[in-house]
GUNU-460858 format. One line per 10 residues: their letters; for each residue x, y, z of N, C-alpha, C. Coordinates in steps of 0.05 Angstrom, whole numbers. Layout:
N
a> X,Y,Z,X,Y,Z,X,Y,Z; ... $
END
This chain:
81
xxxxxxxxxx> -4673,1898,2178,-4650,1886,2191,-4621,1901,2181; -4601,1920,2190,-4575,1912,2177,-4553,1909,2189; -4525,1921,2183,-4507,1908,2195,-4505,1914,2236; -4506,1936,2239,-4515,1938,2271,-4535,1923,2280; -4560,1916,2273,-4578,1904,2289,-4567,1875,2294; -4559,1865,2268,-4548,1838,2264,-4526,1833,2286; -4503,1856,2288,-4494,1843,2309,-4495,1852,2337; -4519,1869,2341,-4534,1876,2370,-4536,1845,2380; -4555,1836,2354,-4570,1815,2363,-4554,1785,2369; -4528,1778,2351,-4516,1754,2349,-4488,1754,2367 $
xxxxxxxxxx> -4481,1779,2375,-4456,1778,2384,-4451,1807,2414; -4440,1791,2433,-4441,1801,2449,-4419,1834,2447; -4439,1852,2440,-4421,1871,2450,-4399,1888,2469; -4384,1897,2465,-4370,1909,2492,-4352,1932,2497; -4356,1945,2464,-4347,1969,2466,-4359,1989,2428; -4369,2010,2430,-4378,2020,2411,-4360,2044,2409; -4342,2057,2386,-4330,2077,2379,-4338,2089,2358; -4358,2094,2344,-4369,2108,2324,-4380,2078,2307; -4373,2072,2277,-4378,2042,2267,-4355,2022,2278; -4336,2033,2297,-4322,2014,2300,-4330,2000,2331 $
xxxxxxxxxx> -4338,1969,2317,-4349,1955,2352,-4328,1937,2361; -4326,1934,2393,-4309,1917,2393,-4329,1892,2407; -4328,1871,2402,-4340,1847,2415,-4324,1821,2415; -4344,1800,2426,-4329,1774,2435,-4330,1754,2412; -4312,1748,2406,-4302,1737,2382,-4320,1718,2377; -4336,1711,2353,-4356,1681,2356,-4339,1660,2336; -4312,1663,2338,-4294,1641,2321,-4283,1620,2337; -4279,1630,2364,-4269,1627,2397,-4273,1635,2414; -4278,1617,2429,-4278,1628,2468,-4267,1650,2473; -4267,1667,2485,-4257,1693,2495,-4267,1709,2514 $
xxxxxxxxxx> -4255,1720,2536,-4270,1732,2554,-4260,1765,2552; -4242,1783,2537,-4230,1802,2527,-4245,1798,2502; -4252,1823,2496,-4266,1823,2471,-4241,1844,2449; -4230,1820,2422,-4203,1825,2415,-4216,1819,2380; -4247,1826,2378,-4258,1818,2344,-4264,1843,2351; -4259,1858,2325,-4267,1884,2318,-4286,1886,2296; -4310,1898,2289,-4323,1903,2269,-4332,1923,2257; -4331,1928,2236,-4338,1959,2221,-4371,1955,2213; -4385,1963,2226,-4422,1955,2231,-4423,1977,2204; -4407,1996,2193,-4422,2007,2164,-4416,1995,2135 $
xxxxxxxxxx> -4388,1988,2136,-4377,1976,2119,-4380,1942,2123; -4383,1927,2142,-4377,1903,2144,-4355,1881,2147; -4339,1894,2156,-4319,1885,2156,-4313,1879,2179; -4297,1853,2193,-4288,1845,2211,-4259,1837,2213; -4244,1838,2241,-4220,1822,2235,-4226,1807,2272; -4213,1791,2278,-4200,1778,2303,-4175,1782,2313; -4160,1794,2323,-4134,1801,2329,-4111,1789,2346; -4137,1760,2366,-4132,1734,2365,-4132,1712,2360; -4152,1711,2341,-4143,1685,2329,-4139,1692,2299; -4142,1713,2292,-4142,1723,2263,-4156,1716,2232 $
xxxxxxxxxx> -4180,1708,2245,-4202,1703,2223,-4211,1735,2221; -4218,1733,2193,-4225,1764,2179,-4240,1760,2154; -4249,1779,2154,-4264,1780,2119,-4289,1796,2121; -4307,1796,2115,-4335,1805,2101,-4353,1796,2116; -4378,1820,2115,-4408,1803,2135,-4411,1777,2126; -4420,1767,2099,-4424,1742,2080,-4413,1728,2105; -4386,1718,2112,-4373,1695,2127,-4378,1700,2164; -4380,1723,2165,-4395,1723,2189,-4417,1707,2195; -4435,1718,2177,-4471,1704,2178,-4466,1677,2176; -4452,1665,2157,-4450,1639,2155,-4438,1619,2174 $
xxxxxxxxxx> -4416,1631,2191,-4410,1622,2217,-4430,1622,2233; -4442,1644,2246,-4462,1646,2257,-4485,1631,2258; -4501,1632,2233,-4521,1623,2233,-4518,1588,2220; -4497,1581,2217,-4496,1552,2206,-4466,1541,2205; -4448,1534,2237,-4433,1538,2239,-4416,1512,2229; -4440,1493,2213,-4424,1475,2205,-4420,1471,2174; -4435,1495,2165,-4425,1500,2129,-4456,1495,2130; -4464,1512,2104,-4492,1524,2092,-4475,1533,2053; -4497,1528,2035,-4497,1531,2010,-4498,1560,2016; -4473,1572,2000,-4475,1599,1984,-4506,1616,1978 $
xxxxxxxxxx> -4527,1598,1964,-4552,1615,1954,-4568,1617,1980; -4561,1595,2008,-4571,1606,2033,-4560,1627,2040; -4540,1636,2042,-4532,1657,2055,-4536,1681,2032; -4538,1689,2002,-4546,1708,1990,-4575,1713,2006; -4594,1693,2005,-4620,1695,2011,-4616,1710,2037; -4601,1708,2068,-4603,1704,2091,-4598,1739,2094; -4565,1743,2074,-4564,1771,2074,-4582,1802,2059; -4595,1791,2042,-4622,1799,2029,-4638,1813,2051; -4652,1790,2075,-4659,1804,2098,-4644,1820,2117; -4628,1824,2121,-4612,1832,2133,-4593,1860,2124 $
x> -4601,1859,2105,-4586,1888,2078,-4601,1909,2091 $
END
């Protein structure tokens, strides 16, 4: 599974423009898509709450919102890459 598959599975995608996808932000509640992710590079930013980063941070937040050991995130990323 790749970045695209993970995003389609775990986020509510509102708009796709090439590799730049607009989604509802997983870091806060919202009705309009302010979360932008590049599904090729694995980088994201939310223009509403300011969260930004790389794919591992997103995976960690979605799969273990209360925290997780980095080794678990690494193993998970190897599965989705």
